[in-house]
N, CA, C and O of each residue as an XYZ file, in Angstrom:
704
protein
N     -23.619    -22.722    -37.083
C     -23.982    -20.924    -37.274
C     -25.519    -20.070    -37.224
O     -26.595    -20.287    -37.780
N     -25.179    -19.311    -36.547
C     -25.880    -18.461    -36.480
C     -26.964    -19.273    -35.431
O     -28.056    -19.838    -35.489
N     -26.168    -19.022    -34.683
C     -26.945    -20.847    -32.786
C     -27.995    -19.750    -32.306
O     -29.018    -20.173    -31.768
N     -27.877    -18.785    -32.412
C     -28.714    -17.956    -31.154
C     -28.747    -17.971    -30.272
O     -27.591    -17.895    -29.855
N     -29.742    -18.057    -29.140
C     -29.728    -18.816    -28.135
C     -29.294    -19.803    -27.311
O     -29.491    -20.015    -26.115
N     -28.418    -20.603    -28.482
C     -28.004    -22.157    -28.297
C     -28.512    -23.211    -27.702
O     -28.103    -24.062    -26.911
N     -30.304    -22.777    -28.707
C     -31.096    -24.675    -27.979
C     -31.125    -25.567    -29.066
O     -31.499    -26.719    -28.849
N     -30.854    -25.290    -29.984
C     -30.987    -25.837    -31.394
C     -28.846    -27.302    -31.143
O     -28.466    -28.410    -31.520
N     -28.412    -26.356    -30.474
C     -27.196    -26.483    -29.870
C     -27.200    -27.410    -29.112
O     -26.957    -28.579    -29.412
N     -27.562    -26.859    -27.725
C     -27.448    -27.562    -26.570
C     -28.081    -28.749    -26.276
O     -27.781    -29.523    -25.368
N     -29.433    -28.920    -27.500
C     -30.370    -29.937    -27.583
C     -29.080    -31.523    -28.918
O     -28.360    -32.491    -28.674
N     -29.299    -31.188    -29.479
C     -27.973    -31.680    -29.663
C     -26.670    -32.073    -29.209
O     -26.202    -33.080    -29.740
N     -25.923    -31.432    -28.254
C     -24.460    -31.861    -27.044
C     -25.448    -32.822    -25.843
O     -24.764    -33.486    -25.064
N     -26.875    -32.911    -25.683
C     -27.195    -33.568    -24.784
C     -27.596    -34.338    -25.366
O     -27.819    -35.194    -24.509
N     -28.120    -35.041    -26.973
C     -28.476    -36.175    -27.361
C     -27.870    -36.995    -27.256
O     -28.349    -38.127    -27.197
N     -25.913    -36.638    -27.154
C     -24.578    -37.647    -27.351
C     -23.618    -36.768    -27.033
O     -23.234    -35.810    -27.703
N     -23.124    -37.253    -25.633
C     -22.190    -36.965    -24.947
C     -20.853    -36.653    -25.687
O     -20.054    -35.742    -25.472
N     -20.818    -37.807    -26.758
C     -19.794    -37.476    -27.388
C     -19.412    -36.463    -28.509
O     -18.359    -36.175    -29.078
N     -20.634    -36.066    -28.586
C     -20.921    -34.902    -29.481
C     -20.246    -33.299    -29.653
O     -21.079    -32.414    -29.459
N     -19.214    -32.948    -29.901
C     -18.416    -32.257    -29.611
C     -19.754    -30.702    -30.422
O     -20.635    -31.185    -31.134
N     -19.790    -29.531    -30.310
C     -21.131    -28.961    -30.461
C     -20.211    -26.803    -30.376
O     -19.694    -25.978    -29.623
N     -20.570    -27.019    -31.542
C     -19.835    -24.953    -31.165
C     -20.993    -24.673    -32.287
O     -21.439    -25.480    -33.103
N     -21.429    -23.013    -32.057
C     -22.504    -21.773    -32.222
C     -21.142    -20.919    -32.287
O     -19.969    -20.762    -31.948
N     -22.318    -20.480    -33.032
C     -21.521    -19.172    -33.595
C     -22.562    -18.348    -33.817
O     -23.571    -18.748    -34.399
N     -22.407    -16.950    -33.317
C     -23.684    -16.462    -33.807
C     -23.178    -14.383    -33.673
O     -22.552    -14.282    -32.618
N     -23.215    -13.868    -33.922
C     -23.048    -12.434    -34.296
C     -23.611    -11.628    -33.094
O     -22.948    -10.591    -33.103
N     -24.417    -11.575    -32.153
C     -25.502    -11.124    -31.696
C     -24.504    -11.927    -29.428
O     -24.286    -12.840    -28.631
N     -24.386    -10.352    -29.844
C     -23.413    -10.949    -28.458
C     -24.404    -11.190    -27.262
O     -23.970    -12.025    -26.469
N     -25.748    -10.610    -26.908
C     -26.278    -10.972    -25.968
C     -27.461    -12.548    -26.390
O     -27.990    -13.383    -25.657
N     -27.465    -12.429    -27.272
C     -27.679    -14.236    -27.781
C     -26.307    -15.631    -27.247
O     -26.369    -16.757    -26.752
N     -25.298    -14.789    -27.670
C     -24.136    -15.650    -27.094
C     -24.090    -16.112    -25.707
O     -23.743    -17.193    -25.233
N     -24.608    -14.821    -25.064
C     -24.354    -14.931    -23.728
C     -25.239    -15.914    -22.680
O     -24.938    -16.575    -21.686
N     -26.919    -15.577    -23.677
C     -27.733    -16.825    -22.863
C     -27.321    -18.310    -23.204
O     -27.519    -19.290    -22.485
N     -26.565    -18.283    -24.730
C     -26.420    -19.760    -24.692
C     -25.380    -20.223    -24.208
O     -25.023    -21.330    -24.612
N     -24.635    -19.579    -23.275
C     -23.177    -19.621    -23.051
C     -23.889    -20.499    -22.077
O     -23.724    -21.715    -22.177
N     -25.047    -19.773    -20.683
C     -25.406    -19.853    -19.815
C     -26.244    -20.499    -19.321
O     -26.400    -20.624    -18.107
N     -27.264    -21.278    -20.640
C     -28.049    -22.693    -21.422
C     -27.123    -23.891    -20.935
O     -27.447    -24.991    -20.487
N     -25.596    -23.214    -21.211
C     -24.667    -24.388    -22.044
C     -23.897    -24.713    -20.769
O     -23.032    -25.584    -20.862
N     -24.184    -23.873    -19.081
C     -23.575    -24.600    -18.178
C     -23.680    -25.450    -17.914
O     -24.881    -25.675    -18.066
N     -22.874    -26.925    -17.270
C     -23.331    -27.310    -17.344
C     -22.827    -29.056    -18.513
O     -22.672    -30.252    -18.265
N     -22.766    -28.345    -19.504
C     -22.604    -29.755    -21.112
C     -20.820    -28.839    -21.381
O     -20.566    -27.718    -21.822
N     -19.985    -29.869    -20.916
C     -18.813    -29.763    -21.250
C     -18.808    -30.009    -22.664
O     -17.756    -29.516    -23.069
N     -19.474    -30.548    -23.687
C     -19.449    -30.545    -25.159
C     -20.060    -29.425    -25.802
O     -20.219    -29.624    -27.006
N     -20.429    -28.380    -25.420
C     -21.006    -27.624    -26.056
C     -20.427    -26.133    -25.791
O     -20.623    -25.351    -24.860
N     -19.596    -26.032    -27.029
C     -19.733    -23.871    -26.540
C     -19.908    -23.107    -27.191
O     -20.292    -23.277    -28.348
N     -19.619    -21.694    -26.512
C     -20.281    -20.427    -27.849
C     -20.018    -19.859    -28.400
O     -19.140    -19.533    -27.600
N     -19.833    -19.172    -29.271
C     -18.456    -17.732    -29.352
C     -19.484    -16.863    -30.531
O     -20.276    -17.170    -31.421
N     -18.850    -15.443    -29.840
C     -19.735    -14.263    -31.043
C     -18.609    -14.313    -32.199
O     -17.411    -14.244    -31.921
N     -19.122    -14.446    -33.603
C     -18.993    -14.094    -34.299
C     -19.466    -15.200    -35.623
O     -20.280    -16.117    -35.516
N     -18.965    -14.944    -36.435
C     -19.452    -15.521    -37.833
C     -19.233    -16.526    -38.726
O     -18.070    -16.926    -38.706
N     -19.883    -17.017    -39.427
C     -18.731    -18.622    -40.189
C     -17.293    -18.176    -40.418
O     -16.405    -19.003    -40.214
N     -16.886    -16.577    -40.943
C     -15.931    -16.443    -41.610
C     -15.023    -16.438    -39.843
O     -13.802    -16.579    -39.918
N     -15.464    -16.324    -38.787
C     -14.071    -16.264    -37.944
C     -13.838    -17.689    -37.339
O     -13.190    -17.824    -36.300
N     -14.454    -18.894    -38.104
C     -14.413    -20.262    -37.429
C     -13.211    -20.534    -37.976
O     -12.979    -20.413    -39.179
N     -11.875    -21.152    -36.588
C     -10.841    -21.735    -37.492
C     -11.201    -23.459    -37.467
O     -10.747    -24.238    -38.305
N     -12.028    -23.826    -36.428
C     -11.571    -25.163    -36.221
C     -12.064    -25.702    -37.337
O     -12.292    -25.039    -38.349
N     -12.284    -27.076    -37.219
C     -13.001    -27.987    -38.182
C     -11.958    -29.357    -39.040
O     -10.800    -29.429    -38.628
N     -12.134    -29.786    -39.517
C     -13.428    -30.305    -40.369
C     -14.589    -30.319    -39.703
O     -14.404    -30.509    -38.500
N     -16.069    -30.152    -40.103
C     -16.898    -30.921    -39.268
C     -18.038    -31.725    -39.869
O     -18.657    -31.639    -40.930
N     -18.101    -32.590    -38.753
C     -18.828    -33.501    -39.420
C     -20.315    -33.090    -40.179
O     -20.819    -33.724    -41.106
N     -20.823    -31.980    -39.599
C     -22.456    -31.084    -39.897
C     -21.791    -30.189    -39.706
O     -20.623    -30.127    -39.324
N     -22.785    -29.136    -40.065
C     -23.240    -27.631    -39.879
C     -24.278    -27.342    -40.254
O     -24.691    -27.621    -41.379
N     -25.027    -26.610    -39.235
C     -26.290    -26.289    -39.051
C     -26.321    -24.911    -39.202
O     -25.695    -24.139    -38.475
N     -27.534    -24.349    -40.778
C     -27.949    -22.832    -39.987
C     -29.386    -23.175    -40.555
O     -29.976    -24.014    -41.235
N     -29.630    -21.675    -39.657
C     -31.218    -22.613    -39.068
C     -31.885    -21.168    -38.565
O     -31.740    -20.533    -37.520
N     -32.680    -20.926    -39.767
C     -32.937    -19.216    -39.977
C     -32.037    -17.952    -40.183
O     -32.081    -16.783    -39.802
N     -31.418    -18.514    -40.757
C     -30.304    -17.589    -41.217
C     -30.222    -16.776    -42.860
O     -30.277    -15.644    -43.341
N     -30.104    -17.791    -43.163
C     -30.442    -17.096    -45.129
C     -31.422    -15.483    -45.062
O     -30.852    -14.407    -45.241
N     -32.161    -15.530    -44.924
C     -32.687    -14.668    -45.059
C     -32.477    -13.696    -44.668
O     -33.098    -12.743    -45.138
N     -31.519    -13.491    -43.643
C     -31.448    -11.950    -43.830
C     -29.512    -11.165    -44.331
O     -28.821    -10.219    -43.953
N     -29.412    -12.134    -45.204
C     -28.482    -12.194    -45.940
C     -28.835    -11.397    -47.213
O     -30.028    -11.434    -47.514
N     -27.867    -10.549    -48.169
C     -27.769    -10.792    -49.396
C     -27.202    -11.658    -49.823
O     -26.509    -12.377    -49.103
N     -27.356    -11.881    -51.388
C     -27.635    -12.974    -51.924
C     -25.539    -13.210    -52.161
O     -24.863    -14.237    -52.104
N     -25.149    -11.818    -52.406
C     -24.180    -12.552    -52.208
C     -23.100    -12.571    -51.064
O     -21.990    -13.054    -51.290
N     -23.388    -12.104    -49.973
C     -23.416    -13.178    -48.495
C     -23.924    -14.046    -48.281
O     -23.281    -14.978    -47.798
N     -24.979    -14.154    -48.464
C     -25.494    -16.030    -48.749
C     -24.645    -16.702    -49.338
O     -24.541    -17.871    -48.967
N     -23.716    -16.203    -50.486
C     -22.445    -17.257    -51.397
C     -21.215    -17.538    -50.378
O     -20.541    -18.562    -50.267
N     -21.128    -16.296    -49.659
C     -19.271    -16.335    -48.767
C     -20.288    -17.161    -47.978
O     -20.161    -18.270    -48.496
N     -21.182    -17.268    -47.069
C     -21.568    -17.779    -45.854
C     -21.856    -19.669    -46.621
O     -21.801    -20.448    -45.669
N     -22.084    -20.352    -47.806
C     -21.680    -21.278    -47.840
C     -20.814    -21.555    -48.360
O     -20.697    -22.774    -48.484
N     -19.643    -20.663    -49.005
C     -19.270    -21.500    -49.645
C     -18.053    -21.611    -48.568
O     -16.953    -22.125    -48.766
N     -18.718    -20.761    -46.921
C     -17.357    -21.465    -46.215
C     -18.072    -22.513    -45.576
O     -17.297    -23.406    -45.231
N     -19.330    -22.755    -45.269
C     -19.802    -24.001    -44.568
C     -18.733    -24.586    -45.281
O     -17.700    -24.927    -44.704
N     -18.949    -24.757    -46.779
C     -18.418    -25.983    -48.321
C     -17.500    -26.490    -47.245
O     -17.353    -27.570    -46.672
N     -16.708    -24.818    -47.164
C     -15.499    -25.139    -46.918
C     -14.453    -25.769    -45.496
O     -13.421    -26.437    -45.566
N     -14.992    -25.393    -44.588
C     -15.760    -26.260    -43.243
C     -16.372    -27.899    -43.288
O     -16.131    -28.768    -42.449
N     -17.047    -28.009    -44.257
C     -17.251    -29.438    -44.314
C     -15.913    -30.620    -44.451
O     -15.059    -30.445    -45.320
N     -15.824    -32.082    -43.296
C     -15.243    -32.768    -43.623
C     -15.915    -33.893    -44.798
O     -17.095    -34.121    -45.064
N     -14.664    -34.470    -45.362
C     -15.460    -35.418    -46.452
C     -16.451    -36.248    -45.674
O     -16.312    -36.787    -44.576
N     -17.519    -36.226    -46.522
C     -18.677    -36.726    -46.522
C     -19.959    -36.385    -44.893
O     -20.874    -37.066    -44.430
N     -19.424    -35.151    -44.531
C     -19.885    -34.483    -43.870
C     -21.456    -33.737    -44.878
O     -21.608    -33.634    -46.095
N     -22.440    -33.320    -43.657
C     -23.677    -32.692    -44.297
C     -23.736    -31.505    -43.207
O     -23.448    -31.359    -42.020
N     -24.413    -30.532    -44.547
C     -25.218    -29.117    -44.270
C     -26.690    -29.492    -43.969
O     -27.413    -30.104    -44.756
N     -27.016    -29.095    -42.851
C     -28.912    -29.022    -42.805
C     -29.317    -27.752    -42.989
O     -28.476    -27.106    -42.365
N     -29.792    -27.283    -43.279
C     -30.218    -25.549    -44.089
C     -32.197    -25.089    -43.691
O     -33.138    -25.067    -44.485
N     -32.189    -24.912    -42.798
C     -33.452    -24.623    -42.633
C     -33.654    -23.113    -42.866
O     -33.083    -22.188    -42.286
N     -34.780    -23.045    -44.037
C     -35.335    -21.343    -44.113
C     -36.457    -20.859    -44.311
O     -37.398    -21.559    -43.938
N     -36.725    -19.742    -44.847
C     -38.331    -19.931    -45.062
C     -38.356    -20.127    -47.384
O     -37.410    -20.332    -48.144
N     -39.649    -19.959    -47.648
C     -39.716    -20.297    -48.876
C     -40.446    -19.252    -49.171
O     -41.019    -18.822    -48.170
N     -40.772    -18.375    -50.597
C     -41.890    -17.305    -51.107
C     -43.161    -17.829    -51.022
O     -44.174    -17.130    -50.986
N     -43.144    -19.438    -50.978
C     -45.182    -20.209    -51.287
C     -45.185    -21.575    -50.327
O     -44.499    -22.593    -50.241
N     -46.554    -20.915    -49.538
C     -47.268    -20.450    -50.697
C     -47.868    -19.125    -50.076
O     -48.057    -19.204    -48.862
N     -48.155    -18.099    -50.583
C     -47.427    -16.782    -51.103
C     -48.496    -15.654    -49.020
O     -48.099    -14.721    -48.323
N     -49.751    -16.520    -48.958
C     -50.036    -15.762    -47.452
C     -48.843    -16.316    -46.204
O     -48.353    -15.874    -45.165
N     -48.773    -17.298    -46.875
C     -47.488    -17.856    -45.838
C     -46.385    -17.256    -45.786
O     -45.795    -17.159    -44.710
N     -45.786    -16.632    -47.155
C     -44.334    -15.922    -46.858
C     -44.815    -13.971    -46.534
O     -43.861    -13.283    -46.175
N     -45.910    -13.392    -46.646
C     -45.332    -12.379    -46.610
C     -46.237    -12.072    -45.164
O     -46.221    -10.869    -44.902
N     -47.092    -12.977    -44.081
C     -47.189    -13.187    -42.913
C     -45.793    -13.114    -42.440
O     -45.376    -12.147    -41.803
N     -44.920    -14.351    -42.818
C     -43.208    -14.517    -41.998
C     -42.518    -13.282    -42.787
O     -41.450    -13.011    -42.239
N     -42.734    -12.608    -43.683
C     -42.202    -11.723    -43.281
C     -42.447    -10.046    -42.514
O     -41.576     -9.290    -42.084
N     -43.972     -9.848    -42.551
C     -44.041     -8.836    -41.292
C     -43.058     -9.306    -39.851
O     -42.256     -8.603    -39.236
N     -43.333    -10.301    -39.674
C     -42.654    -10.698    -39.046
C     -41.841    -10.197    -38.856
O     -41.601     -9.238    -38.123
N     -40.972    -11.085    -39.840
C     -39.548    -10.689    -39.557
C     -39.361     -9.257    -39.420
O     -38.942     -8.607    -38.462
N     -39.954     -8.716    -41.139
C     -39.272     -6.757    -40.750
C     -40.004     -6.389    -39.192
O     -39.785     -5.224    -38.860
N     -40.477     -6.846    -38.621
C     -40.840     -6.717    -36.698
C     -39.661     -6.614    -36.149
O     -39.200     -5.617    -35.593
N     -39.098     -7.776    -36.318
C     -37.730     -8.738    -35.367
C     -37.016     -7.941    -35.703
O     -36.619     -7.246    -34.767
N     -36.493     -7.595    -36.998
C     -35.168     -6.998    -37.253
C     -35.612     -4.892    -37.437
O     -34.823     -3.959    -37.581
N     -36.974     -4.883    -37.351
C     -36.600     -3.744    -36.832
C     -36.682     -3.044    -35.669
O     -36.303     -1.873    -35.658
N     -37.343     -3.833    -34.161
C     -37.006     -3.891    -32.787
C     -35.472     -4.101    -32.830
O     -34.909     -3.171    -32.251
N     -34.637     -4.996    -33.314
C     -33.037     -5.537    -32.960
C     -33.427     -6.554    -32.492
O     -32.611     -7.080    -31.735
N     -34.476     -7.139    -32.637
C     -34.440     -8.491    -31.805
C     -33.544     -9.597    -32.572
O     -33.056    -10.648    -32.158
N     -33.508     -9.008    -33.777
C     -32.732    -10.198    -34.741
C     -31.654     -9.189    -35.619
O     -31.847     -7.983    -35.772
N     -30.717     -9.791    -36.052
C     -29.443     -8.421    -37.020
C     -29.663     -9.218    -38.229
O     -29.684    -10.449    -38.243
N     -29.833     -8.422    -39.283
C     -29.930     -9.007    -40.070
C     -29.565     -7.320    -41.045
O     -29.652     -6.203    -40.535
N     -29.188     -7.601    -42.424
C     -29.202     -7.107    -43.388
C     -30.107     -7.066    -44.269
O     -29.946     -7.680    -45.324
N     -31.267     -6.325    -44.025
C     -32.963     -6.259    -44.707
C     -33.293     -8.065    -44.616
O     -32.880     -8.778    -43.701
N     -33.939     -8.437    -45.530
C     -35.080     -9.314    -45.831
C     -34.954     -9.748    -47.293
O     -35.427     -9.354    -48.359
N     -33.969    -10.899    -46.838
C     -33.911    -11.784    -48.795
C     -34.061    -12.423    -48.701
O     -33.187    -13.221    -48.361
N     -35.904    -12.951    -48.982
C     -36.077    -14.410    -49.298
C     -35.784    -15.318    -50.472
O     -35.871    -14.340    -51.216
N     -35.631    -15.882    -50.953
C     -35.807    -16.709    -51.222
C     -36.614    -17.861    -51.478
O     -37.089    -18.534    -50.563
N     -36.836    -18.183    -53.035
C     -37.871    -19.388    -53.258
C     -36.466    -20.895    -52.546
O     -35.268    -20.874    -52.262
N     -37.346    -21.750    -52.547
C     -36.763    -23.151    -52.529
C     -36.099    -23.612    -53.922
O     -35.047    -24.247    -53.988
N     -36.964    -23.146    -55.159
C     -36.310    -23.252    -56.147
C     -34.307    -22.239    -56.584
O     -33.122    -22.473    -56.819
N     -35.067    -21.411    -56.453
C     -33.716    -20.425    -55.511
C     -33.028    -20.771    -54.760
O     -31.983    -20.462    -55.333
N     -32.684    -21.259    -53.736
C     -32.549    -22.262    -52.754
C     -31.192    -23.207    -53.047
O     -30.122    -23.472    -52.498
N     -31.989    -23.569    -54.368
C     -31.811    -25.318    -54.609
C     -30.656    -25.128    -55.181
O     -29.663    -25.824    -54.969
N     -30.760    -23.416    -56.545
C     -29.748    -23.535    -57.111
C     -28.237    -22.993    -56.695
O     -27.196    -23.415    -57.197
N     -28.345    -21.826    -55.529
C     -27.581    -21.254    -55.342
C     -26.732    -22.254    -54.242
O     -25.561    -21.916    -54.064
N     -27.233    -23.509    -53.454
C     -26.589    -24.592    -53.101
C     -26.144    -24.986    -53.721
O     -24.943    -25.131    -53.496
N     -26.690    -25.501    -55.027
C     -25.735    -25.916    -56.508
C     -24.434    -25.413    -56.737
O     -23.364    -26.015    -56.651
N     -24.787    -23.543    -57.218
C     -23.370    -22.604    -57.512
C     -22.344    -22.775    -55.989
O     -21.275    -22.167    -55.928
N     -22.732    -23.496    -55.039
C     -22.008    -22.915    -53.964
C     -21.044    -24.503    -53.460
O     -20.178    -24.496    -52.585
N     -21.430    -25.642    -54.185
C     -20.619    -26.946    -54.212
C     -20.887    -28.113    -53.657
O     -20.264    -29.068    -53.193
N     -22.493    -27.629    -53.905
C     -23.546    -28.528    -53.072
C     -24.545    -29.440    -53.645
O     -25.180    -28.858    -54.524
N     -25.104    -31.256    -53.384
C     -25.690    -31.604    -54.181
C     -26.900    -31.519    -52.813
O     -26.423    -31.670    -51.689
N     -28.317    -31.299    -52.917
C     -29.013    -30.636    -51.963
C     -30.099    -31.674    -52.684
O     -30.025    -32.207    -53.792
N     -31.579    -31.815    -51.227
C     -32.938    -31.919    -51.930
C     -33.077    -31.340    -50.704
O     -32.334    -31.109    -49.749
N     -34.183    -31.173    -50.971
C     -35.397    -30.724    -49.720
C     -35.994    -31.447    -48.835
O     -36.798    -32.240    -49.326
N     -35.897    -31.468    -47.687
C     -36.668    -32.711    -46.691
C     -37.681    -32.046    -46.507
O     -38.022    -30.885    -46.730
N     -38.503    -33.680    -45.696
C     -39.957    -32.831    -45.470
C     -40.148    -32.788    -44.183
O     -39.805    -33.761    -43.511
N     -40.606    -31.898    -43.701
C     -40.553    -31.302    -42.518
C     -42.233    -31.881    -41.924
O     -43.153    -31.766    -42.734
N     -42.529    -32.443    -40.611
C     -43.665    -33.411    -40.870
C     -44.388    -32.208    -39.860
O     -43.813    -31.674    -38.912
N     -45.520    -31.979    -40.222
C     -46.370    -30.997    -39.102
C     -47.032    -29.621    -40.110
O     -46.699    -29.432    -41.280
N     -47.698    -29.045    -39.591
C     -48.243    -28.041    -40.266
C     -47.529    -26.506    -39.844
O     -47.185    -26.485    -38.662
N     -47.324    -25.569    -40.401
C     -46.916    -24.623    -39.506
C     -48.089    -23.221    -40.429
O     -49.057    -23.321    -41.183
N     -47.593    -22.450    -40.047
C     -48.086    -20.514    -40.690
C     -46.899    -19.913    -41.282
O     -46.777    -18.817    -41.830
N     -45.778    -21.126    -41.002
C     -44.711    -20.274    -41.882
C     -44.024    -20.842    -43.154
O     -44.887    -21.584    -43.625
N     -43.158    -20.882    -43.797
C     -42.831    -21.447    -45.415
C     -42.179    -22.052    -44.876
O     -42.544    -23.148    -45.303
N     -41.298    -22.289    -44.098
C     -40.357    -23.784    -43.532
C     -39.873    -24.779    -44.551
O     -40.434    -25.782    -44.994
N     -38.833    -24.320    -44.785
C     -37.932    -25.722    -45.860
C     -36.920    -25.774    -45.380
O     -36.301    -24.797    -44.960
N     -36.457    -27.213    -45.336
C     -35.378    -27.322    -44.937
C     -34.382    -28.554    -46.291
O     -34.806    -29.353    -47.127
N     -33.453    -28.270    -46.024
C     -32.136    -28.798    -46.923
C     -31.153    -29.040    -46.043
O     -30.556    -28.506    -45.108
N     -31.226    -30.895    -47.215
C     -30.158    -31.249    -46.304
C     -29.412    -31.822    -47.807
O     -29.876    -32.252    -48.863
N     -27.754    -31.534    -47.191
C     -27.084    -31.176    -48.953
C     -26.127    -31.873    -47.903
O     -26.070    -32.085    -46.691
N     -25.114    -32.203    -49.538
C     -23.182    -32.658    -48.645
C     -22.604    -31.821    -50.275
O     -23.010    -30.956    -51.050
N     -21.889    -32.385    -50.178
C     -20.785    -31.368    -51.313
C     -20.421    -32.658    -52.178
O     -20.020    -33.821    -52.134
N     -20.877    -31.553    -53.042
C     -21.124    -31.895    -54.456
C     -19.754    -33.233    -55.187
O     -18.529    -33.114    -55.212
N     -20.141    -33.745    -55.406
C     -18.503    -34.981    -56.318
C     -17.061    -34.122    -57.104
O     -15.846    -34.064    -56.918
N     -18.227    -33.456    -58.202
C     -17.668    -32.380    -58.469
C     -16.394    -31.109    -58.417
O     -15.426    -30.718    -59.070
N     -17.235    -30.774    -57.033
C     -16.699    -29.434    -56.451
C     -15.379    -29.663    -55.785
O     -15.221    -30.841    -55.467
N     -14.720    -29.131    -55.585
C     -13.489    -29.916    -55.213
C     -12.612    -28.345    -54.759
O     -11.487    -28.349    -54.258
N     -13.206    -27.401    -54.985
C     -12.986    -26.127    -54.153
C     -13.936    -25.497    -53.918
O     -13.858    -24.269    -53.952
N     -15.302    -26.231    -53.561
C     -16.750    -25.318    -53.454
C     -16.924    -24.246    -54.788
O     -17.972    -23.648    -55.031
N     -16.623    -24.221    -54.980
C     -16.786    -23.058    -55.703
C     -17.919    -23.424    -57.233
O     -17.701    -24.536    -57.713
N     -18.809    -22.756    -57.810
C     -19.546    -22.445    -58.630
C     -19.034    -23.860    -59.809
O     -17.933    -24.407    -59.738
N     -20.399    -24.322    -61.090
C     -19.615    -25.043    -61.914
C     -18.920    -24.659    -63.221
O     -18.239    -25.487    -63.824
């Protein structure tokens, strides 16, 4: 979800010809690039839209990379609830986003993203960053058991990777 130019989706498709990859992004320009890049990959397809337009499924895995900070809280909730509904039993949600600490790193990332959204290179409804703890609470409230996974190496940006599975007590994908 939010596949952008298809870089990660194409990598997944190349790694396993048996894997079927579906990428969705609201930007027609980014989807056009993803489709061109996926020529020759019969197991990768891309569509313009949002997670709410996806009618396939269930999916063994869903990835949401660098998207949530672009959405207001209620849209984050709707997106995650829809992702939860689209996951197969035992499926995994991989979420990569940014934290609000360390503060200097967050402020650098916020300035960069303000520029990207300001010139229209990234679509979004403002900037809505959350802390890692707030992300964990949001994931729990939308029916996931989540953990923060370590990201090796060093980055200027406060990246956080969450590995999530459907919570056993959440049959509807709703909150507590």
